[in-house]
C-alpha angles and dihedrals in degrees: 000000000000115000116210118233116252121231129195118242133185108235118194123190124190121210136181118220101222092193093060124090110266090237093054110112089216093057089100117049139171132222120201125201132176106229123190110212142142093253143009089250091056092046092051092044093052093044089051091051090054093044094048089049090055092048091049092052097041106043092188092073120064118200108231109175145320142217135194134200137173113275090231090058092050099044095097095055104030130073099223095182093082100036119112112242124212138165126236107274095021114126104210124197120247088254092055091052093042100227 
């Protein structure tokens, strides 16, 4: 059986902290994760699964939207040394993701 090559993607998820004052500049926040997947669609799908799970468990944070881009396209603007790294299908703990 042929195994597809995995590629690393930068997944970004935006949340709104519903317990924060609406005028607080930190009310909306973003989490970034490096996700290894066979396609951008798969990386975004898996990141969304993880993000929706967080929002379902922690009602104070509402998942707003997400984006994904190839890691190679984001290298110039992103510090990859501190990003959590996961594989498609991996269910990381909150500590692993860092949120």
